[in-house]
Chimera marker file (.cmm) of the C-alpha trace (Angstrom):
<marker_set name="trace">
<marker id="1" x="34.438" y="7.447" z="44.799" r="1" g="1" b="0" radius="0.5"/>
<marker id="2" x="34.157" y="8.629" z="48.383" r="1" g="1" b="0" radius="0.5"/>
<marker id="3" x="30.730" y="9.869" z="49.458" r="1" g="1" b="0" radius="0.5"/>
<marker id="4" x="30.738" y="13.654" z="50.017" r="1" g="1" b="0" radius="0.5"/>
<marker id="5" x="28.710" y="13.358" z="53.198" r="1" g="1" b="0" radius="0.5"/>
<marker id="6" x="27.764" y="10.413" z="55.286" r="1" g="1" b="0" radius="0.5"/>
<marker id="7" x="25.155" y="11.325" z="57.886" r="1" g="1" b="0" radius="0.5"/>
<marker id="8" x="21.917" y="9.791" z="59.004" r="1" g="1" b="0" radius="0.5"/>
<marker id="9" x="19.544" y="10.015" z="56.099" r="1" g="1" b="0" radius="0.5"/>
<marker id="10" x="15.777" y="10.271" z="56.254" r="1" g="1" b="0" radius="0.5"/>
<marker id="11" x="14.456" y="8.298" z="53.266" r="1" g="1" b="0" radius="0.5"/>
<marker id="12" x="11.215" y="9.504" z="51.692" r="1" g="1" b="0" radius="0.5"/>
<marker id="13" x="10.392" y="8.380" z="48.184" r="1" g="1" b="0" radius="0.5"/>
<marker id="14" x="13.043" y="9.358" z="45.708" r="1" g="1" b="0" radius="0.5"/>
<marker id="15" x="14.656" y="11.925" z="48.017" r="1" g="1" b="0" radius="0.5"/>
<marker id="16" x="16.982" y="11.064" z="50.867" r="1" g="1" b="0" radius="0.5"/>
<marker id="17" x="17.161" y="14.206" z="52.978" r="1" g="1" b="0" radius="0.5"/>
<marker id="18" x="19.980" y="15.315" z="55.271" r="1" g="1" b="0" radius="0.5"/>
<marker id="19" x="19.255" y="18.501" z="57.242" r="1" g="1" b="0" radius="0.5"/>
<marker id="20" x="22.358" y="20.152" z="58.696" r="1" g="1" b="0" radius="0.5"/>
<marker id="21" x="20.828" y="23.640" z="58.917" r="1" g="1" b="0" radius="0.5"/>
<marker id="22" x="17.432" y="23.766" z="60.625" r="1" g="1" b="0" radius="0.5"/>
<marker id="23" x="16.343" y="26.753" z="58.532" r="1" g="1" b="0" radius="0.5"/>
<marker id="24" x="15.826" y="24.265" z="55.697" r="1" g="1" b="0" radius="0.5"/>
<marker id="25" x="13.184" y="22.495" z="57.814" r="1" g="1" b="0" radius="0.5"/>
<marker id="26" x="11.177" y="25.725" z="58.064" r="1" g="1" b="0" radius="0.5"/>
<marker id="27" x="11.684" y="26.401" z="54.344" r="1" g="1" b="0" radius="0.5"/>
<marker id="28" x="10.384" y="22.894" z="53.471" r="1" g="1" b="0" radius="0.5"/>
<marker id="29" x="13.473" y="21.646" z="51.653" r="1" g="1" b="0" radius="0.5"/>
<marker id="30" x="11.848" y="18.225" z="51.365" r="1" g="1" b="0" radius="0.5"/>
<marker id="31" x="8.851" y="19.668" z="49.541" r="1" g="1" b="0" radius="0.5"/>
<marker id="32" x="11.047" y="21.685" z="47.177" r="1" g="1" b="0" radius="0.5"/>
<marker id="33" x="13.343" y="18.717" z="46.521" r="1" g="1" b="0" radius="0.5"/>
<marker id="34" x="10.430" y="16.358" z="45.848" r="1" g="1" b="0" radius="0.5"/>
<marker id="35" x="8.804" y="18.836" z="43.438" r="1" g="1" b="0" radius="0.5"/>
<marker id="36" x="12.105" y="19.390" z="41.629" r="1" g="1" b="0" radius="0.5"/>
<marker id="37" x="12.952" y="15.682" z="41.441" r="1" g="1" b="0" radius="0.5"/>
<marker id="38" x="9.513" y="14.652" z="40.210" r="1" g="1" b="0" radius="0.5"/>
<marker id="39" x="9.492" y="17.399" z="37.567" r="1" g="1" b="0" radius="0.5"/>
<marker id="40" x="13.000" y="16.528" z="36.330" r="1" g="1" b="0" radius="0.5"/>
<marker id="41" x="12.224" y="12.807" z="36.341" r="1" g="1" b="0" radius="0.5"/>
<marker id="42" x="9.033" y="13.367" z="34.377" r="1" g="1" b="0" radius="0.5"/>
<marker id="43" x="10.775" y="15.656" z="31.884" r="1" g="1" b="0" radius="0.5"/>
<marker id="44" x="13.653" y="13.181" z="31.377" r="1" g="1" b="0" radius="0.5"/>
<marker id="45" x="11.356" y="10.163" z="31.295" r="1" g="1" b="0" radius="0.5"/>
<marker id="46" x="13.089" y="8.498" z="34.239" r="1" g="1" b="0" radius="0.5"/>
<marker id="47" x="10.777" y="5.996" z="35.902" r="1" g="1" b="0" radius="0.5"/>
<marker id="48" x="12.491" y="5.780" z="39.265" r="1" g="1" b="0" radius="0.5"/>
<marker id="49" x="15.607" y="7.306" z="40.746" r="1" g="1" b="0" radius="0.5"/>
<marker id="50" x="17.040" y="8.398" z="44.051" r="1" g="1" b="0" radius="0.5"/>
<marker id="51" x="18.854" y="11.587" z="45.029" r="1" g="1" b="0" radius="0.5"/>
<marker id="52" x="20.452" y="12.532" z="48.340" r="1" g="1" b="0" radius="0.5"/>
<marker id="53" x="19.926" y="16.211" z="49.219" r="1" g="1" b="0" radius="0.5"/>
<marker id="54" x="21.767" y="17.885" z="52.085" r="1" g="1" b="0" radius="0.5"/>
<marker id="55" x="20.514" y="21.272" z="53.295" r="1" g="1" b="0" radius="0.5"/>
<marker id="56" x="23.440" y="23.074" z="54.886" r="1" g="1" b="0" radius="0.5"/>
<marker id="57" x="24.891" y="26.528" z="55.532" r="1" g="1" b="0" radius="0.5"/>
<marker id="58" x="27.717" y="28.506" z="53.931" r="1" g="1" b="0" radius="0.5"/>
<marker id="59" x="30.366" y="27.155" z="56.288" r="1" g="1" b="0" radius="0.5"/>
<marker id="60" x="29.576" y="23.529" z="55.417" r="1" g="1" b="0" radius="0.5"/>
<marker id="61" x="29.289" y="24.081" z="51.670" r="1" g="1" b="0" radius="0.5"/>
<marker id="62" x="32.538" y="26.102" z="51.647" r="1" g="1" b="0" radius="0.5"/>
<marker id="63" x="34.267" y="23.099" z="53.228" r="1" g="1" b="0" radius="0.5"/>
<marker id="64" x="32.800" y="20.762" z="50.606" r="1" g="1" b="0" radius="0.5"/>
<marker id="65" x="33.686" y="23.193" z="47.823" r="1" g="1" b="0" radius="0.5"/>
<marker id="66" x="37.280" y="23.323" z="49.095" r="1" g="1" b="0" radius="0.5"/>
<marker id="67" x="37.519" y="19.553" z="49.479" r="1" g="1" b="0" radius="0.5"/>
<marker id="68" x="36.001" y="18.534" z="46.150" r="1" g="1" b="0" radius="0.5"/>
<marker id="69" x="36.630" y="21.519" z="43.855" r="1" g="1" b="0" radius="0.5"/>
<marker id="70" x="39.640" y="23.193" z="45.494" r="1" g="1" b="0" radius="0.5"/>
<marker id="71" x="37.584" y="26.393" z="45.858" r="1" g="1" b="0" radius="0.5"/>
<marker id="72" x="37.498" y="27.353" z="49.566" r="1" g="1" b="0" radius="0.5"/>
<marker id="73" x="34.425" y="29.586" z="49.426" r="1" g="1" b="0" radius="0.5"/>
<marker id="74" x="30.675" y="29.186" z="49.678" r="1" g="1" b="0" radius="0.5"/>
<marker id="75" x="28.567" y="28.425" z="46.627" r="1" g="1" b="0" radius="0.5"/>
<marker id="76" x="24.838" y="27.931" z="46.180" r="1" g="1" b="0" radius="0.5"/>
<marker id="77" x="24.695" y="24.251" z="45.237" r="1" g="1" b="0" radius="0.5"/>
<marker id="78" x="27.069" y="21.343" z="44.604" r="1" g="1" b="0" radius="0.5"/>
<marker id="79" x="26.361" y="17.999" z="42.999" r="1" g="1" b="0" radius="0.5"/>
<marker id="80" x="28.150" y="14.662" z="42.820" r="1" g="1" b="0" radius="0.5"/>
<marker id="81" x="26.880" y="12.328" z="40.083" r="1" g="1" b="0" radius="0.5"/>
<marker id="82" x="26.928" y="8.645" z="40.992" r="1" g="1" b="0" radius="0.5"/>
<marker id="83" x="28.288" y="7.775" z="37.561" r="1" g="1" b="0" radius="0.5"/>
<marker id="84" x="30.652" y="9.180" z="34.975" r="1" g="1" b="0" radius="0.5"/>
<marker id="85" x="29.204" y="10.208" z="31.643" r="1" g="1" b="0" radius="0.5"/>
<marker id="86" x="30.687" y="9.646" z="28.214" r="1" g="1" b="0" radius="0.5"/>
<marker id="87" x="31.799" y="12.648" z="26.215" r="1" g="1" b="0" radius="0.5"/>
<marker id="88" x="29.268" y="13.959" z="23.756" r="1" g="1" b="0" radius="0.5"/>
<marker id="89" x="29.017" y="16.619" z="21.103" r="1" g="1" b="0" radius="0.5"/>
<marker id="90" x="28.565" y="20.137" z="22.524" r="1" g="1" b="0" radius="0.5"/>
<marker id="91" x="24.881" y="20.945" z="22.967" r="1" g="1" b="0" radius="0.5"/>
<marker id="92" x="23.831" y="17.297" z="22.743" r="1" g="1" b="0" radius="0.5"/>
<marker id="93" x="21.612" y="16.040" z="25.570" r="1" g="1" b="0" radius="0.5"/>
<marker id="94" x="23.264" y="13.294" z="27.628" r="1" g="1" b="0" radius="0.5"/>
<marker id="95" x="22.119" y="9.690" z="27.504" r="1" g="1" b="0" radius="0.5"/>
<marker id="96" x="19.839" y="8.890" z="30.408" r="1" g="1" b="0" radius="0.5"/>
<marker id="97" x="21.563" y="7.128" z="33.278" r="1" g="1" b="0" radius="0.5"/>
<marker id="98" x="20.621" y="3.491" z="33.737" r="1" g="1" b="0" radius="0.5"/>
<marker id="99" x="21.086" y="3.533" z="37.491" r="1" g="1" b="0" radius="0.5"/>
<marker id="100" x="18.520" y="4.371" z="40.137" r="1" g="1" b="0" radius="0.5"/>
<marker id="101" x="20.851" y="6.329" z="42.410" r="1" g="1" b="0" radius="0.5"/>
<marker id="102" x="21.731" y="9.532" z="40.568" r="1" g="1" b="0" radius="0.5"/>
<marker id="103" x="23.988" y="11.076" z="43.208" r="1" g="1" b="0" radius="0.5"/>
<marker id="104" x="24.252" y="13.678" z="45.952" r="1" g="1" b="0" radius="0.5"/>
<marker id="105" x="23.449" y="17.374" z="46.224" r="1" g="1" b="0" radius="0.5"/>
<marker id="106" x="24.402" y="19.966" z="48.857" r="1" g="1" b="0" radius="0.5"/>
<marker id="107" x="22.583" y="23.310" z="48.912" r="1" g="1" b="0" radius="0.5"/>
<marker id="108" x="23.478" y="26.293" z="51.113" r="1" g="1" b="0" radius="0.5"/>
<marker id="109" x="20.662" y="28.194" z="52.789" r="1" g="1" b="0" radius="0.5"/>
<marker id="110" x="22.787" y="31.323" z="53.250" r="1" g="1" b="0" radius="0.5"/>
<marker id="111" x="23.899" y="31.679" z="49.638" r="1" g="1" b="0" radius="0.5"/>
<marker id="112" x="20.494" y="30.700" z="48.281" r="1" g="1" b="0" radius="0.5"/>
<marker id="113" x="18.825" y="33.331" z="50.484" r="1" g="1" b="0" radius="0.5"/>
<marker id="114" x="21.301" y="36.075" z="49.497" r="1" g="1" b="0" radius="0.5"/>
<marker id="115" x="20.906" y="35.317" z="45.787" r="1" g="1" b="0" radius="0.5"/>
<marker id="116" x="17.103" y="35.232" z="45.960" r="1" g="1" b="0" radius="0.5"/>
<marker id="117" x="17.064" y="38.578" z="47.791" r="1" g="1" b="0" radius="0.5"/>
<marker id="118" x="19.537" y="40.168" z="45.357" r="1" g="1" b="0" radius="0.5"/>
<marker id="119" x="17.536" y="38.939" z="42.348" r="1" g="1" b="0" radius="0.5"/>
<marker id="120" x="14.153" y="39.827" z="43.853" r="1" g="1" b="0" radius="0.5"/>
<marker id="121" x="12.916" y="36.246" z="43.553" r="1" g="1" b="0" radius="0.5"/>
<marker id="122" x="10.901" y="34.184" z="46.014" r="1" g="1" b="0" radius="0.5"/>
<marker id="123" x="13.276" y="32.018" z="48.051" r="1" g="1" b="0" radius="0.5"/>
<marker id="124" x="11.358" y="28.808" z="47.249" r="1" g="1" b="0" radius="0.5"/>
<marker id="125" x="11.478" y="29.508" z="43.499" r="1" g="1" b="0" radius="0.5"/>
<marker id="126" x="15.226" y="30.139" z="43.580" r="1" g="1" b="0" radius="0.5"/>
<marker id="127" x="15.957" y="27.085" z="45.733" r="1" g="1" b="0" radius="0.5"/>
<marker id="128" x="13.762" y="24.903" z="43.506" r="1" g="1" b="0" radius="0.5"/>
<marker id="129" x="15.617" y="26.196" z="40.443" r="1" g="1" b="0" radius="0.5"/>
<marker id="130" x="18.961" y="25.320" z="42.033" r="1" g="1" b="0" radius="0.5"/>
<marker id="131" x="17.682" y="21.828" z="42.861" r="1" g="1" b="0" radius="0.5"/>
<marker id="132" x="16.447" y="21.312" z="39.278" r="1" g="1" b="0" radius="0.5"/>
<marker id="133" x="19.846" y="22.536" z="38.046" r="1" g="1" b="0" radius="0.5"/>
<marker id="134" x="21.712" y="20.151" z="40.352" r="1" g="1" b="0" radius="0.5"/>
<marker id="135" x="19.531" y="17.138" z="39.474" r="1" g="1" b="0" radius="0.5"/>
<marker id="136" x="20.154" y="17.815" z="35.784" r="1" g="1" b="0" radius="0.5"/>
<marker id="137" x="23.895" y="17.744" z="36.569" r="1" g="1" b="0" radius="0.5"/>
<marker id="138" x="23.370" y="14.345" z="38.212" r="1" g="1" b="0" radius="0.5"/>
<marker id="139" x="21.674" y="13.192" z="34.993" r="1" g="1" b="0" radius="0.5"/>
<marker id="140" x="24.675" y="14.255" z="32.902" r="1" g="1" b="0" radius="0.5"/>
<marker id="141" x="23.819" y="17.809" z="31.861" r="1" g="1" b="0" radius="0.5"/>
<marker id="142" x="26.518" y="20.465" z="32.096" r="1" g="1" b="0" radius="0.5"/>
<marker id="143" x="27.297" y="24.034" z="31.121" r="1" g="1" b="0" radius="0.5"/>
<marker id="144" x="31.001" y="23.848" z="30.349" r="1" g="1" b="0" radius="0.5"/>
<marker id="145" x="30.635" y="25.412" z="26.906" r="1" g="1" b="0" radius="0.5"/>
<marker id="146" x="27.994" y="27.720" z="25.448" r="1" g="1" b="0" radius="0.5"/>
<marker id="147" x="26.133" y="24.999" z="23.532" r="1" g="1" b="0" radius="0.5"/>
<marker id="148" x="25.910" y="22.754" z="26.604" r="1" g="1" b="0" radius="0.5"/>
<marker id="149" x="24.810" y="25.731" z="28.716" r="1" g="1" b="0" radius="0.5"/>
<marker id="150" x="22.040" y="26.523" z="26.232" r="1" g="1" b="0" radius="0.5"/>
<marker id="151" x="20.848" y="22.892" z="26.247" r="1" g="1" b="0" radius="0.5"/>
<marker id="152" x="20.854" y="22.788" z="30.051" r="1" g="1" b="0" radius="0.5"/>
<marker id="153" x="19.144" y="26.167" z="30.434" r="1" g="1" b="0" radius="0.5"/>
<marker id="154" x="16.450" y="25.143" z="27.928" r="1" g="1" b="0" radius="0.5"/>
<marker id="155" x="15.815" y="22.018" z="30.013" r="1" g="1" b="0" radius="0.5"/>
<marker id="156" x="15.645" y="24.093" z="33.205" r="1" g="1" b="0" radius="0.5"/>
<marker id="157" x="13.218" y="26.562" z="31.624" r="1" g="1" b="0" radius="0.5"/>
<marker id="158" x="10.909" y="23.777" z="30.432" r="1" g="1" b="0" radius="0.5"/>
<marker id="159" x="10.928" y="22.017" z="33.813" r="1" g="1" b="0" radius="0.5"/>
<marker id="160" x="10.468" y="25.196" z="35.857" r="1" g="1" b="0" radius="0.5"/>
<marker id="161" x="7.654" y="26.330" z="33.582" r="1" g="1" b="0" radius="0.5"/>
<marker id="162" x="5.753" y="23.130" z="34.418" r="1" g="1" b="0" radius="0.5"/>
<marker id="163" x="6.224" y="24.032" z="38.095" r="1" g="1" b="0" radius="0.5"/>
<marker id="164" x="4.896" y="27.560" z="37.531" r="1" g="1" b="0" radius="0.5"/>
<marker id="165" x="8.292" y="29.153" z="38.192" r="1" g="1" b="0" radius="0.5"/>
<marker id="166" x="9.276" y="32.052" z="35.900" r="1" g="1" b="0" radius="0.5"/>
<marker id="167" x="12.312" y="31.796" z="33.619" r="1" g="1" b="0" radius="0.5"/>
<marker id="168" x="15.280" y="32.347" z="35.974" r="1" g="1" b="0" radius="0.5"/>
<marker id="169" x="17.535" y="33.472" z="33.114" r="1" g="1" b="0" radius="0.5"/>
<marker id="170" x="15.210" y="36.126" z="31.685" r="1" g="1" b="0" radius="0.5"/>
<marker id="171" x="16.520" y="38.977" z="33.841" r="1" g="1" b="0" radius="0.5"/>
<marker id="172" x="20.105" y="37.789" z="33.406" r="1" g="1" b="0" radius="0.5"/>
<marker id="173" x="19.938" y="38.096" z="29.602" r="1" g="1" b="0" radius="0.5"/>
<marker id="174" x="18.604" y="41.651" z="29.473" r="1" g="1" b="0" radius="0.5"/>
<link id1="1" id2="2" r="1" g="1" b="0" radius="0.2"/>
<link id1="2" id2="3" r="1" g="1" b="0" radius="0.2"/>
<link id1="3" id2="4" r="1" g="1" b="0" radius="0.2"/>
<link id1="4" id2="5" r="1" g="1" b="0" radius="0.2"/>
<link id1="5" id2="6" r="1" g="1" b="0" radius="0.2"/>
<link id1="6" id2="7" r="1" g="1" b="0" radius="0.2"/>
<link id1="7" id2="8" r="1" g="1" b="0" radius="0.2"/>
<link id1="8" id2="9" r="1" g="1" b="0" radius="0.2"/>
<link id1="9" id2="10" r="1" g="1" b="0" radius="0.2"/>
<link id1="10" id2="11" r="1" g="1" b="0" radius="0.2"/>
<link id1="11" id2="12" r="1" g="1" b="0" radius="0.2"/>
<link id1="12" id2="13" r="1" g="1" b="0" radius="0.2"/>
<link id1="13" id2="14" r="1" g="1" b="0" radius="0.2"/>
<link id1="14" id2="15" r="1" g="1" b="0" radius="0.2"/>
<link id1="15" id2="16" r="1" g="1" b="0" radius="0.2"/>
<link id1="16" id2="17" r="1" g="1" b="0" radius="0.2"/>
<link id1="17" id2="18" r="1" g="1" b="0" radius="0.2"/>
<link id1="18" id2="19" r="1" g="1" b="0" radius="0.2"/>
<link id1="19" id2="20" r="1" g="1" b="0" radius="0.2"/>
<link id1="20" id2="21" r="1" g="1" b="0" radius="0.2"/>
<link id1="21" id2="22" r="1" g="1" b="0" radius="0.2"/>
<link id1="22" id2="23" r="1" g="1" b="0" radius="0.2"/>
<link id1="23" id2="24" r="1" g="1" b="0" radius="0.2"/>
<link id1="24" id2="25" r="1" g="1" b="0" radius="0.2"/>
<link id1="25" id2="26" r="1" g="1" b="0" radius="0.2"/>
<link id1="26" id2="27" r="1" g="1" b="0" radius="0.2"/>
<link id1="27" id2="28" r="1" g="1" b="0" radius="0.2"/>
<link id1="28" id2="29" r="1" g="1" b="0" radius="0.2"/>
<link id1="29" id2="30" r="1" g="1" b="0" radius="0.2"/>
<link id1="30" id2="31" r="1" g="1" b="0" radius="0.2"/>
<link id1="31" id2="32" r="1" g="1" b="0" radius="0.2"/>
<link id1="32" id2="33" r="1" g="1" b="0" radius="0.2"/>
<link id1="33" id2="34" r="1" g="1" b="0" radius="0.2"/>
<link id1="34" id2="35" r="1" g="1" b="0" radius="0.2"/>
<link id1="35" id2="36" r="1" g="1" b="0" radius="0.2"/>
<link id1="36" id2="37" r="1" g="1" b="0" radius="0.2"/>
<link id1="37" id2="38" r="1" g="1" b="0" radius="0.2"/>
<link id1="38" id2="39" r="1" g="1" b="0" radius="0.2"/>
<link id1="39" id2="40" r="1" g="1" b="0" radius="0.2"/>
<link id1="40" id2="41" r="1" g="1" b="0" radius="0.2"/>
<link id1="41" id2="42" r="1" g="1" b="0" radius="0.2"/>
<link id1="42" id2="43" r="1" g="1" b="0" radius="0.2"/>
<link id1="43" id2="44" r="1" g="1" b="0" radius="0.2"/>
<link id1="44" id2="45" r="1" g="1" b="0" radius="0.2"/>
<link id1="45" id2="46" r="1" g="1" b="0" radius="0.2"/>
<link id1="46" id2="47" r="1" g="1" b="0" radius="0.2"/>
<link id1="47" id2="48" r="1" g="1" b="0" radius="0.2"/>
<link id1="48" id2="49" r="1" g="1" b="0" radius="0.2"/>
<link id1="49" id2="50" r="1" g="1" b="0" radius="0.2"/>
<link id1="50" id2="51" r="1" g="1" b="0" radius="0.2"/>
<link id1="51" id2="52" r="1" g="1" b="0" radius="0.2"/>
<link id1="52" id2="53" r="1" g="1" b="0" radius="0.2"/>
<link id1="53" id2="54" r="1" g="1" b="0" radius="0.2"/>
<link id1="54" id2="55" r="1" g="1" b="0" radius="0.2"/>
<link id1="55" id2="56" r="1" g="1" b="0" radius="0.2"/>
<link id1="56" id2="57" r="1" g="1" b="0" radius="0.2"/>
<link id1="57" id2="58" r="1" g="1" b="0" radius="0.2"/>
<link id1="58" id2="59" r="1" g="1" b="0" radius="0.2"/>
<link id1="59" id2="60" r="1" g="1" b="0" radius="0.2"/>
<link id1="60" id2="61" r="1" g="1" b="0" radius="0.2"/>
<link id1="61" id2="62" r="1" g="1" b="0" radius="0.2"/>
<link id1="62" id2="63" r="1" g="1" b="0" radius="0.2"/>
<link id1="63" id2="64" r="1" g="1" b="0" radius="0.2"/>
<link id1="64" id2="65" r="1" g="1" b="0" radius="0.2"/>
<link id1="65" id2="66" r="1" g="1" b="0" radius="0.2"/>
<link id1="66" id2="67" r="1" g="1" b="0" radius="0.2"/>
<link id1="67" id2="68" r="1" g="1" b="0" radius="0.2"/>
<link id1="68" id2="69" r="1" g="1" b="0" radius="0.2"/>
<link id1="69" id2="70" r="1" g="1" b="0" radius="0.2"/>
<link id1="70" id2="71" r="1" g="1" b="0" radius="0.2"/>
<link id1="71" id2="72" r="1" g="1" b="0" radius="0.2"/>
<link id1="72" id2="73" r="1" g="1" b="0" radius="0.2"/>
<link id1="73" id2="74" r="1" g="1" b="0" radius="0.2"/>
<link id1="74" id2="75" r="1" g="1" b="0" radius="0.2"/>
<link id1="75" id2="76" r="1" g="1" b="0" radius="0.2"/>
<link id1="76" id2="77" r="1" g="1" b="0" radius="0.2"/>
<link id1="77" id2="78" r="1" g="1" b="0" radius="0.2"/>
<link id1="78" id2="79" r="1" g="1" b="0" radius="0.2"/>
<link id1="79" id2="80" r="1" g="1" b="0" radius="0.2"/>
<link id1="80" id2="81" r="1" g="1" b="0" radius="0.2"/>
<link id1="81" id2="82" r="1" g="1" b="0" radius="0.2"/>
<link id1="82" id2="83" r="1" g="1" b="0" radius="0.2"/>
<link id1="83" id2="84" r="1" g="1" b="0" radius="0.2"/>
<link id1="84" id2="85" r="1" g="1" b="0" radius="0.2"/>
<link id1="85" id2="86" r="1" g="1" b="0" radius="0.2"/>
<link id1="86" id2="87" r="1" g="1" b="0" radius="0.2"/>
<link id1="87" id2="88" r="1" g="1" b="0" radius="0.2"/>
<link id1="88" id2="89" r="1" g="1" b="0" radius="0.2"/>
<link id1="89" id2="90" r="1" g="1" b="0" radius="0.2"/>
<link id1="90" id2="91" r="1" g="1" b="0" radius="0.2"/>
<link id1="91" id2="92" r="1" g="1" b="0" radius="0.2"/>
<link id1="92" id2="93" r="1" g="1" b="0" radius="0.2"/>
<link id1="93" id2="94" r="1" g="1" b="0" radius="0.2"/>
<link id1="94" id2="95" r="1" g="1" b="0" radius="0.2"/>
<link id1="95" id2="96" r="1" g="1" b="0" radius="0.2"/>
<link id1="96" id2="97" r="1" g="1" b="0" radius="0.2"/>
<link id1="97" id2="98" r="1" g="1" b="0" radius="0.2"/>
<link id1="98" id2="99" r="1" g="1" b="0" radius="0.2"/>
<link id1="99" id2="100" r="1" g="1" b="0" radius="0.2"/>
<link id1="100" id2="101" r="1" g="1" b="0" radius="0.2"/>
<link id1="101" id2="102" r="1" g="1" b="0" radius="0.2"/>
<link id1="102" id2="103" r="1" g="1" b="0" radius="0.2"/>
<link id1="103" id2="104" r="1" g="1" b="0" radius="0.2"/>
<link id1="104" id2="105" r="1" g="1" b="0" radius="0.2"/>
<link id1="105" id2="106" r="1" g="1" b="0" radius="0.2"/>
<link id1="106" id2="107" r="1" g="1" b="0" radius="0.2"/>
<link id1="107" id2="108" r="1" g="1" b="0" radius="0.2"/>
<link id1="108" id2="109" r="1" g="1" b="0" radius="0.2"/>
<link id1="109" id2="110" r="1" g="1" b="0" radius="0.2"/>
<link id1="110" id2="111" r="1" g="1" b="0" radius="0.2"/>
<link id1="111" id2="112" r="1" g="1" b="0" radius="0.2"/>
<link id1="112" id2="113" r="1" g="1" b="0" radius="0.2"/>
<link id1="113" id2="114" r="1" g="1" b="0" radius="0.2"/>
<link id1="114" id2="115" r="1" g="1" b="0" radius="0.2"/>
<link id1="115" id2="116" r="1" g="1" b="0" radius="0.2"/>
<link id1="116" id2="117" r="1" g="1" b="0" radius="0.2"/>
<link id1="117" id2="118" r="1" g="1" b="0" radius="0.2"/>
<link id1="118" id2="119" r="1" g="1" b="0" radius="0.2"/>
<link id1="119" id2="120" r="1" g="1" b="0" radius="0.2"/>
<link id1="120" id2="121" r="1" g="1" b="0" radius="0.2"/>
<link id1="121" id2="122" r="1" g="1" b="0" radius="0.2"/>
<link id1="122" id2="123" r="1" g="1" b="0" radius="0.2"/>
<link id1="123" id2="124" r="1" g="1" b="0" radius="0.2"/>
<link id1="124" id2="125" r="1" g="1" b="0" radius="0.2"/>
<link id1="125" id2="126" r="1" g="1" b="0" radius="0.2"/>
<link id1="126" id2="127" r="1" g="1" b="0" radius="0.2"/>
<link id1="127" id2="128" r="1" g="1" b="0" radius="0.2"/>
<link id1="128" id2="129" r="1" g="1" b="0" radius="0.2"/>
<link id1="129" id2="130" r="1" g="1" b="0" radius="0.2"/>
<link id1="130" id2="131" r="1" g="1" b="0" radius="0.2"/>
<link id1="131" id2="132" r="1" g="1" b="0" radius="0.2"/>
<link id1="132" id2="133" r="1" g="1" b="0" radius="0.2"/>
<link id1="133" id2="134" r="1" g="1" b="0" radius="0.2"/>
<link id1="134" id2="135" r="1" g="1" b="0" radius="0.2"/>
<link id1="135" id2="136" r="1" g="1" b="0" radius="0.2"/>
<link id1="136" id2="137" r="1" g="1" b="0" radius="0.2"/>
<link id1="137" id2="138" r="1" g="1" b="0" radius="0.2"/>
<link id1="138" id2="139" r="1" g="1" b="0" radius="0.2"/>
<link id1="139" id2="140" r="1" g="1" b="0" radius="0.2"/>
<link id1="140" id2="141" r="1" g="1" b="0" radius="0.2"/>
<link id1="141" id2="142" r="1" g="1" b="0" radius="0.2"/>
<link id1="142" id2="143" r="1" g="1" b="0" radius="0.2"/>
<link id1="143" id2="144" r="1" g="1" b="0" radius="0.2"/>
<link id1="144" id2="145" r="1" g="1" b="0" radius="0.2"/>
<link id1="145" id2="146" r="1" g="1" b="0" radius="0.2"/>
<link id1="146" id2="147" r="1" g="1" b="0" radius="0.2"/>
<link id1="147" id2="148" r="1" g="1" b="0" radius="0.2"/>
<link id1="148" id2="149" r="1" g="1" b="0" radius="0.2"/>
<link id1="149" id2="150" r="1" g="1" b="0" radius="0.2"/>
<link id1="150" id2="151" r="1" g="1" b="0" radius="0.2"/>
<link id1="151" id2="152" r="1" g="1" b="0" radius="0.2"/>
<link id1="152" id2="153" r="1" g="1" b="0" radius="0.2"/>
<link id1="153" id2="154" r="1" g="1" b="0" radius="0.2"/>
<link id1="154" id2="155" r="1" g="1" b="0" radius="0.2"/>
<link id1="155" id2="156" r="1" g="1" b="0" radius="0.2"/>
<link id1="156" id2="157" r="1" g="1" b="0" radius="0.2"/>
<link id1="157" id2="158" r="1" g="1" b="0" radius="0.2"/>
<link id1="158" id2="159" r="1" g="1" b="0" radius="0.2"/>
<link id1="159" id2="160" r="1" g="1" b="0" radius="0.2"/>
<link id1="160" id2="161" r="1" g="1" b="0" radius="0.2"/>
<link id1="161" id2="162" r="1" g="1" b="0" radius="0.2"/>
<link id1="162" id2="163" r="1" g="1" b="0" radius="0.2"/>
<link id1="163" id2="164" r="1" g="1" b="0" radius="0.2"/>
<link id1="164" id2="165" r="1" g="1" b="0" radius="0.2"/>
<link id1="165" id2="166" r="1" g="1" b="0" radius="0.2"/>
<link id1="166" id2="167" r="1" g="1" b="0" radius="0.2"/>
<link id1="167" id2="168" r="1" g="1" b="0" radius="0.2"/>
<link id1="168" id2="169" r="1" g="1" b="0" radius="0.2"/>
<link id1="169" id2="170" r="1" g="1" b="0" radius="0.2"/>
<link id1="170" id2="171" r="1" g="1" b="0" radius="0.2"/>
<link id1="171" id2="172" r="1" g="1" b="0" radius="0.2"/>
<link id1="172" id2="173" r="1" g="1" b="0" radius="0.2"/>
<link id1="173" id2="174" r="1" g="1" b="0" radius="0.2"/>
</marker_set>
């Protein structure tokens, strides 16, 4: 599989960070990504793993979305797992990956900011939620059907709660 982005990477612990939009520097994308990765890893029981996170803008993520998903528009976050996962029963948690490199994530500052503003959430909380969501995708979680979505959302809620971030789905359900 071709790598979605190949730039210079700054390696720090379990996060390799690529900054294409400087606003992510000011927002402390590294700090958010490290918190999200450590919380997900702890929740999943993964001892050690690596994730590449690229902080970009809407133009860049729209290009990636067009190239990899045939959807030429911006989105908040994209993920590319390093491995393929076996099919499982709907709602069943995936088997933990046995590789250290989980995959790549791209997150758009513009879309993340707009969504946080529209939902009245702190930007850092929303971005951290999206990173947790994307890392769970890299670990094999998905939301293709309702049962899988419920399993993934339950995992997100548990992880975000440990980080002191309110349930991101609470307002959406009411």
